[in-house]
LODOKE-437691 format. One line per field, with one value per residue: x, y negated, z negated of N, C-alpha, C, O in turn; residue number from 0; residue in one letter. Coordinates in Angstrom, 1 decimal. Layout:
n_east X  ... .
n_north Y  ... .
n_up Z  ... .
ca_east X  ... .
ca_north Y  ... .
ca_up Z  ... .
c_east X  ... .
c_north Y  ... .
c_up Z  ... .
o_east X  ... .
o_north Y  ... .
o_up Z  ... .
lumro NUM  ... .
semar a  ... .
This chain:
n_east -26.2  -24.0  -20.8  -18.3  -16.1  -13.4  -12.9  -12.9  -11.2  -8.7  -8.5  -6.2  -4.7  -3.1  -1.7  -0.8  -0.3  -0.1  0.6  0.2  1.4  1.7  -0.3  -2.0  -3.7  -6.4  -7.5  -8.7  -7.1  -7.4  -6.2  -7.0  -6.4  -6.0  -4.1  -3.4  -3.7  -3.8  -3.5  -4.0  -1.8  0.2  -0.2  2.1  3.2  1.5  1.5  4.0  3.6  1.6  3.4  5.6  4.1  3.5  5.9  6.7  4.7  5.5  8.0  7.0  5.6  7.9  9.0  7.2  5.4  3.1  1.7  1.0  2.5  5.1  8.1  9.2  11.6  11.9  9.8  11.2  13.5  12.4  11.4  13.5  14.6  13.1 .
n_north 15.4  18.4  18.7  21.0  22.2  23.1  21.4  18.8  15.8  14.9  12.4  10.0  8.3  5.8  4.1  2.1  2.3  0.5  0.4  -1.4  -1.1  -2.5  -4.0  -5.8  -7.6  -7.7  -8.4  -7.4  -6.4  -6.4  -6.1  -5.9  -4.7  -4.4  -2.2  -1.5  -1.0  -2.7  -2.5  -3.5  -4.2  -6.9  -10.5  -11.4  -9.1  -8.4  -10.1  -9.9  -7.2  -8.2  -9.8  -8.0  -6.4  -8.3  -8.8  -6.1  -6.4  -8.2  -7.3  -5.0  -6.2  -7.5  -5.5  -4.8  -2.6  -0.5  0.8  3.4  4.0  4.3  6.1  8.8  8.3  5.6  4.1  4.9  3.4  0.5  0.5  0.7  -1.7  -3.6 .
n_up 16.3  16.0  15.5  15.8  12.8  13.7  16.2  15.5  15.3  13.0  10.7  10.2  7.5  5.5  2.8  0.4  -3.0  -5.9  -9.5  -12.4  -15.5  -17.8  -18.9  -21.4  -22.3  -21.9  -19.4  -16.4  -13.4  -10.1  -6.8  -3.3  -0.4  3.2  3.9  1.2  -2.4  -5.5  -9.0  -12.4  -14.9  -16.3  -16.1  -14.9  -13.9  -12.2  -10.3  -9.3  -8.0  -6.0  -4.3  -3.7  -1.9  0.0  0.8  2.1  3.8  5.4  6.6  8.1  10.2  11.1  12.1  14.2  13.5  12.0  8.8  9.2  11.4  10.6  10.1  7.3  6.6  7.4  5.7  3.2  3.5  3.6  1.2  -0.3  0.3  -1.0 .
ca_east -25.6  -23.1  -19.3  -17.9  -15.0  -12.4  -13.3  -12.8  -9.8  -8.4  -8.4  -5.0  -5.0  -2.1  -2.1  0.3  -0.9  0.6  -0.1  0.7  1.1  2.1  -1.4  -2.2  -4.5  -7.9  -8.0  -8.6  -6.5  -7.1  -6.1  -7.4  -5.8  -6.3  -3.4  -2.9  -4.7  -3.0  -4.4  -3.5  -0.6  0.1  -0.4  3.4  3.6  0.3  1.9  5.3  3.3  1.4  4.8  6.3  3.1  3.7  7.3  6.5  4.0  6.3  8.9  6.1  5.4  9.0  9.6  6.0  5.0  1.9  2.1  1.0  3.9  6.6  8.6  9.5  12.9  11.7  9.3  12.2  14.4  12.0  11.1  15.1  15.0  12.3 .
ca_north 16.7  18.9  19.0  22.1  21.8  23.4  20.5  17.4  15.4  14.8  11.1  9.6  7.2  5.5  3.2  1.7  2.0  -0.3  0.4  -2.1  -0.5  -3.5  -5.1  -5.4  -8.6  -7.3  -8.7  -5.9  -7.3  -5.4  -6.6  -5.0  -5.1  -3.0  -0.9  -1.3  -1.4  -2.9  -2.4  -3.3  -5.0  -8.1  -11.5  -11.4  -7.7  -8.2  -11.2  -9.3  -6.4  -9.0  -10.2  -7.0  -6.1  -9.6  -8.6  -5.3  -6.4  -9.0  -6.0  -4.2  -7.2  -7.8  -4.3  -4.6  -1.4  -0.4  1.5  4.5  4.3  4.6  7.7  8.9  7.6  4.2  4.0  4.9  2.2  -0.6  0.6  0.2  -3.1  -4.7 .
ca_up 17.0  14.8  15.9  14.9  12.3  14.3  17.2  14.9  14.9  11.6  10.2  9.7  6.8  5.0  2.0  -0.7  -4.4  -7.1  -10.6  -13.5  -17.0  -19.1  -19.2  -22.8  -22.5  -21.9  -18.2  -15.3  -12.3  -8.8  -5.8  -2.4  1.2  4.3  3.4  -0.2  -3.6  -6.7  -10.1  -13.7  -15.2  -16.8  -14.8  -14.1  -13.4  -10.8  -9.3  -8.5  -7.2  -4.7  -3.7  -3.0  -1.0  0.7  1.7  2.6  5.4  6.5  7.2  9.1  11.0  11.8  12.9  14.9  13.3  10.9  7.8  9.9  12.4  9.8  9.5  6.1  6.5  7.5  4.5  2.1  3.8  3.1  -0.4  -1.1  0.6  -1.9 .
c_east -24.1  -21.8  -18.6  -16.2  -13.6  -11.9  -12.7  -11.4  -9.6  -8.0  -7.0  -5.1  -3.8  -2.4  -0.9  -0.7  0.1  -0.3  0.8  0.4  1.1  0.7  -2.2  -3.5  -6.0  -8.3  -7.7  -8.3  -6.7  -7.3  -6.2  -6.8  -6.4  -5.5  -3.1  -4.0  -3.7  -3.9  -3.5  -2.3  -0.8  0.1  1.0  3.7  2.5  1.0  3.2  4.8  2.7  2.5  5.4  5.6  3.6  4.8  7.1  5.9  5.0  7.4  8.4  6.0  6.8  9.5  8.5  5.5  3.6  2.5  2.0  2.0  5.4  6.8  9.0  10.6  12.8  11.0  10.4  13.0  13.8  11.6  12.4  15.2  14.4  12.7 .
c_north 17.0  19.2  20.0  21.7  21.8  22.0  19.2  17.0  14.8  13.3  10.8  8.5  7.0  4.4  3.1  1.6  1.3  -0.3  -0.4  -1.5  -1.2  -4.5  -5.1  -6.8  -8.9  -7.6  -7.1  -6.7  -6.1  -6.3  -5.6  -5.7  -4.1  -1.9  -0.8  -1.5  -1.6  -3.0  -2.5  -4.3  -6.2  -9.1  -11.5  -10.3  -7.7  -8.9  -10.5  -8.3  -7.1  -9.2  -9.3  -6.4  -7.1  -9.1  -7.5  -5.6  -7.2  -8.0  -5.6  -5.0  -7.2  -6.6  -4.0  -3.2  -1.6  0.7  3.3  4.8  4.4  5.8  7.7  8.1  6.1  3.4  3.7  3.5  0.8  -0.6  0.2  -1.0  -4.1  -4.5 .
c_up 16.0  15.8  14.9  14.1  13.1  15.7  16.7  14.8  13.5  11.8  9.7  8.9  6.0  3.9  0.9  -2.0  -5.5  -8.4  -11.7  -14.8  -18.2  -19.3  -20.4  -23.1  -22.3  -20.3  -17.2  -13.8  -11.2  -7.8  -4.4  -1.2  1.9  3.9  2.3  -1.1  -4.8  -7.9  -11.4  -13.6  -15.8  -15.8  -14.1  -13.3  -11.9  -9.9  -8.3  -7.6  -5.8  -4.0  -3.2  -1.8  0.3  1.9  2.5  4.2  6.3  7.2  8.2  10.2  12.1  12.8  14.1  15.0  12.1  9.8  8.3  10.8  11.7  9.7  7.9  5.7  6.5  6.1  3.2  2.2  3.4  2.0  -1.0  -0.9  -0.6  -3.3 .
o_east -23.4  -21.9  -18.3  -15.3  -12.8  -10.7  -12.0  -10.5  -10.5  -7.3  -6.7  -5.7  -3.3  -3.4  -0.2  -1.8  1.2  -1.5  2.0  -0.8  0.6  0.7  -3.2  -4.0  -6.6  -9.4  -6.9  -9.0  -6.2  -8.3  -5.4  -6.6  -7.1  -6.0  -2.5  -5.0  -2.8  -5.0  -2.5  -1.9  -1.9  0.3  1.0  4.3  2.7  1.1  3.4  5.4  3.1  2.5  5.9  6.3  3.9  4.7  7.4  6.4  5.3  7.6  9.1  6.2  6.9  10.2  8.8  5.2  3.2  3.5  2.7  2.4  6.5  6.0  9.1  10.7  13.5  11.5  10.4  13.1  14.6  11.3  12.5  15.7  15.0  12.1 .
o_north 16.2  19.9  19.9  21.1  20.9  21.9  18.5  17.7  14.1  12.9  11.3  7.5  8.0  3.7  4.1  1.0  1.8  -0.7  -0.1  -1.4  -0.8  -5.6  -4.3  -6.8  -9.9  -7.1  -6.2  -7.5  -5.0  -7.1  -4.7  -6.9  -3.2  -0.8  0.3  -2.0  -0.7  -3.5  -1.8  -4.9  -6.6  -8.7  -11.5  -10.4  -7.1  -8.5  -10.7  -8.2  -6.8  -8.7  -9.5  -6.1  -6.6  -9.1  -7.7  -5.3  -7.0  -8.1  -5.6  -4.5  -7.1  -6.8  -3.1  -2.6  -2.7  1.4  4.3  6.0  4.5  6.6  6.6  7.5  5.4  2.3  2.7  2.7  -0.1  -1.8  -0.5  -1.6  -5.0  -5.2 .
o_up 15.4  16.8  13.7  14.7  13.1  16.0  17.4  14.2  13.0  12.7  8.6  9.4  5.6  4.2  0.7  -1.9  -5.6  -8.4  -11.8  -15.1  -19.3  -19.9  -20.5  -24.2  -22.4  -19.9  -17.3  -13.3  -11.5  -7.8  -4.3  -1.0  1.5  3.7  2.1  -0.8  -5.0  -7.8  -11.6  -12.6  -15.9  -14.6  -12.9  -12.3  -10.9  -8.7  -7.1  -6.5  -4.6  -2.8  -2.0  -0.8  1.4  3.1  3.7  5.3  7.5  8.5  9.3  11.3  13.3  13.8  14.9  16.0  11.6  10.1  7.9  11.0  12.2  9.3  7.3  4.6  5.8  5.7  2.5  1.3  2.9  1.6  -2.0  -1.8  -1.0  -4.2 .
lumro 0  1  2  3  4  5  6  7  8  9  10  11  12  13  14  15  16  17  18  19  20  21  22  23  24  25  26  27  28  29  30  31  32  33  34  35  36  37  38  39  40  41  42  43  44  45  46  47  48  49  50  51  52  53  54  55  56  57  58  59  60  61  62  63  64  65  66  67  68  69  70  71  72  73  74  75  76  77  78  79  80  81 .
semar m  h  i  p  t  a  t  r  q  p  v  r  k  a  g  l  l  g  v  g  l  d  g  a  d  g  h  s  r  i  t  r  g  d  d  f  l  l  v  g  g  s  e  d  t  h  k  e  l  q  e  t  v  a  r  f  q  q  e  l  d  r  r  g  k  t  l  l  d  l  t  d  a  e  l  a  e  i  a  e  q  l .
């Protein structure tokens, strides 16, 4: 069954992307989650990215929201807190 383009509902997605640029040790570091992707970085940087995403998720849980539920202002507020 073909659904005309005009009647399709757009799919909303949201995600966080963290990129570490200081990884010179030859390791490829990738961490994936439902709403995030972390790539690169030294071991320390990648771990810090993981911890930041964990704190971000804790704040979402505290607010009872998902990433898609956040307004731009709320996203900026959380980012500033981290």
